[in-house]
C-alpha positions in Angstrom: 0.0 0.2 0.2 1.6 3.3 -1.1 2.2 5.3 2.4 0.2 8.3 3.6 1.0 11.1 2.4 -1.6 13.6 2.6 -2.1 14.9 6.3 -5.9 14.3 7.2 -5.1 15.6 11.0 -7.4 18.7 10.2 -10.3 16.0 10.3 -9.8 16.0 14.3 -10.8 19.0 14.8 -14.6 18.5 13.4 -14.6 16.9 16.7 -16.9 14.0 15.5 -18.4 11.6 17.7 -16.9 8.4 15.8 -13.6 8.3 14.1 -13.4 9.1 10.3 -12.6 5.8 8.5 -10.4 5.2 5.8 -10.8 2.5 2.8 -8.4 0.6 0.7 -9.0 -1.3 -2.3 -6.4 -4.1 -3.1 -5.9 -6.7 -5.6 -3.2 -8.4 -3.6 -3.4 -9.5 0.4 -2.0 -6.3 2.6 0.7 -6.9 4.8 0.7 -5.8 8.3 -3.0 -5.9 9.1 -5.5 -8.3 10.4 -8.6 -9.9 8.7 -11.6 -9.6 10.1 -12.2 -12.6 12.3 -16.3 -12.2 11.5 -18.7 -12.4 9.2 -21.2 -9.1 8.3 -22.7 -6.9 5.6 -20.6 -4.4 4.4 -22.9 -1.9 5.7 -21.5 -2.7 9.1 -17.9 -2.5 8.5 -17.3 1.4 8.8 -19.0 1.0 12.8 -17.2 -2.0 13.3 -14.1 0.0 12.5 -15.0 2.5 14.6 -15.8 0.4 17.2 -12.6 -1.9 17.5 -10.5 1.3 16.8 -8.2 -1.4 14.9 -7.3 -1.7 10.9 -8.7 -4.3 9.4 -9.0 -6.0 6.1 -12.2 -8.2 4.6 -12.3 -10.4 1.8 -15.4 -11.8 0.0 -15.6 -14.6 2.8 -15.9 -11.8 5.4 -19.2 -10.7 3.6 -22.6 -12.1 4.1 -25.1 -9.8 2.2 -24.6 -8.3 -1.5 -21.7 -5.8 -0.8 -18.9 -8.3 -2.3 -21.3 -8.4 -5.5 -21.1 -5.1 -5.5 -17.2 -4.9 -5.1 -16.9 -7.5 -7.9 -15.7 -9.8 -5.3 -18.2 -12.0 -6.7 -20.3 -12.6 -9.9 -23.8 -11.1 -10.0 -26.5 -11.6 -7.4 -28.2 -14.6 -6.8 -31.2 -15.2 -8.9 -33.7 -14.6 -6.5 -32.3 -11.4 -5.9 -31.3 -10.3 -9.6 -34.9 -11.7 -10.6 -36.5 -8.4 -8.4 -38.3 -11.4 -6.4 -36.7 -10.8 -3.1 -37.3 -7.5 -3.2 -40.8 -8.3 -3.2 -40.6 -11.0 -0.7 -39.0 -8.1 1.6 -41.7 -5.9 1.1 -40.1 -3.0 -0.2 -41.2 -3.1 -3.6 -44.4 -3.5 -5.6 -43.3 -5.9 -8.3 -40.4 -7.5 -9.3 -39.5 -4.7 -12.2 -39.3 -2.2 -9.8 -36.7 -4.1 -7.9 -35.0 -4.7 -11.2 -34.4 -1.6 -12.0 -32.8 -1.0 -8.7 -30.1 -3.7 -10.0 -29.9 -1.9 -13.0 -29.5 1.8 -11.7 -26.8 1.0 -8.6 -23.2 1.2 -9.6 -20.8 -1.7 -9.1 -17.3 -2.4 -9.3 -15.9 -4.1 -12.2 -15.5 -7.9 -11.5 -11.8 -9.3 -10.2 -10.0 -5.9 -9.5 -10.5 -5.8 -6.0 -9.9 -8.9 -3.7 -9.3 -7.2 -0.1 -10.5 -4.3 1.5 -8.6 -2.5 4.0 -10.5 0.0 7.0 -8.6 1.8 9.4 -9.8 4.5 12.0 -8.2 7.9 11.1 -5.6 7.5 14.0 -4.2 4.2 12.4 -4.3 5.3 8.9 -0.8 5.0 7.4 -1.7 4.4 3.4 -3.3 6.8 1.1 -7.0 6.0 1.4 -9.3 5.5 -1.5 -12.2 6.9 0.8 -12.3 8.4 3.5 -15.9 8.1 4.9 -17.3 10.3 7.7 -20.1 10.3 9.9 -21.6 13.6 10.8 -24.2 15.8 12.6 -25.8 18.4 10.0 -23.3 21.1 11.0 -20.2 19.1 10.5 -21.3 17.9 7.4 -21.9 21.7 6.2 -18.3 22.6 7.4 -17.1 19.3 5.6 -19.1 19.6 2.3 -18.2 23.3 2.2 -14.8 22.4 2.2 -15.4 21.0 -1.2 -16.7 23.9 -3.0 -14.9 26.8 -1.2 -12.7 26.9 -4.1 -14.4 24.8 -7.0 -17.9 26.0 -6.8 -19.1 22.0 -7.2 -22.5 21.6 -6.5 -23.0 18.9 -3.9 -24.6 15.8 -4.7 -26.3 12.8 -2.5 -27.0 9.5 -4.3 -28.3 6.3 -2.8 -31.1 3.6 -2.9 -33.5 2.2 -0.9 -31.5 -1.3 -1.0 -27.7 -1.7 -1.7 -27.1 1.6 -0.3 -23.6 0.1 0.1 -22.8 0.6 -3.4 -22.9 4.5 -3.2 -21.4 4.5 -0.2 -18.1 2.2 -1.1 -18.6 2.0 -4.9 -20.0 5.2 -6.6 -17.5 7.4 -4.8 -14.5 5.8 -6.2 -16.0 5.0 -9.8 -17.3 8.7 -10.5 -14.5 10.3 -8.2 -17.5 12.6 -6.7 -18.0 13.4 -3.3 -21.1 11.6 -1.7 -23.5 12.1 1.0 -26.8 10.5 2.5 -28.6 10.1 5.8 -28.5 7.0 7.9 -31.5 5.3 8.2 -32.7 5.3 5.0 -31.2 1.9 3.7 -33.2 -1.8 4.2 -30.1 -3.8 5.2 -28.3 -1.4 7.6 -31.7 -0.5 9.2 -32.4 -4.3 9.7 -28.8 -4.5 11.1 -28.6 -1.6 13.4 -25.6 -0.5 11.5 -25.8 3.0 11.9 -27.8 5.2 14.6 -30.3 7.0 12.1 -30.1 10.8 11.5 -26.3 11.2 10.8 -24.8 12.2 7.5 -22.7 9.6 6.2 -19.9 11.6 3.4 -17.7 9.6 1.0 -14.7 11.4 0.0 -12.7 9.9 -2.9 -8.6 10.4 -2.8 -9.1 12.7 -5.6 -10.9 15.3 -3.6 -8.8 15.2 -0.1 -6.0 17.3 -0.8 -8.8 20.3 -1.8 -10.7 19.5 1.0 -7.9 19.3 3.4 -6.1 22.7 2.3 -9.9 24.0 2.1 -10.3 23.4 6.2 -7.2 24.7 6.7 -7.5 28.1 4.8 -11.8 29.0 5.4 -13.5 30.0 8.3 -15.5 27.1 9.9 -18.2 29.4 11.9 -19.0 31.9 9.8 -20.1 35.1 11.6 -23.5 35.2 9.6 -24.8 31.7 10.9 -24.4 33.2 14.6 -26.9 36.7 13.5 -30.2 35.5 14.2 -33.5 35.7 11.4 -33.5 39.6 12.1 -30.0 40.8 12.3 -29.1 37.9 9.1 -31.5 39.7 6.6 -30.1 43.0 8.1 -27.1 42.1 7.4 -27.3 40.0 3.6 -29.3 43.3 2.3 -26.3 45.6 4.1 -23.9 43.6 2.2 -25.8 43.6 -1.4 -26.0 47.6 -0.5 -22.7 47.7 -0.1 -21.4 46.4 -3.5 -24.2 48.1 -5.7 -22.4 51.1 -4.5 -19.3 50.1 -5.3 -20.4 48.9 -8.4 -22.0 52.3 -9.3 -18.4 54.0 -8.3 -16.5 52.2 -11.0 
């Protein structure tokens, strides 16, 4: 694994309830990291990392839901799932066609390019992560997402699905190169398994965005003065800034 060079320490200043988790996708077995000693769904592995506070790697033998399929570790979903009938039995979809549409639209890794996935809490990340996953409240999410748009102006994007939401956390940001976020408590499997407390914001940051966001977090104001004014004072402040700009534009 490529040694960590990006300074991720700024994320500690967010004072998250649970630490960010670095994720690394590998074709070959990592050295110096223990294999996860149990089976669980892919959606549970972020919380497992936060709970254990130690790095580990997983293989397809450790995954007991459909996450291994999303990661391309195994061939396509079993026929009961791919046909759409499973989603109907789970009462998630009215009919099999609706469930099949989800399979068509969900992202998947190419088969065979990932055999191992390493997870590590922020303090134990020694490699350049392919993804950094944060679990934030709304205020922490606003700061984090603003650090993406602060120097670029790009839009926030939230993509997920009622089932296989793990694909939108682990696969979509990696293959698209886009930061993705969504609320915990929206995905069928993660709700049933109690993988997360509901209402948190999960943010998956792909590697290409980390340098930009780290630099912007160091540079920008986290607590904007305008956020502390209250409704009436904010309205006055906003109109004052607009009036000032109009005066300045007339003077040029």
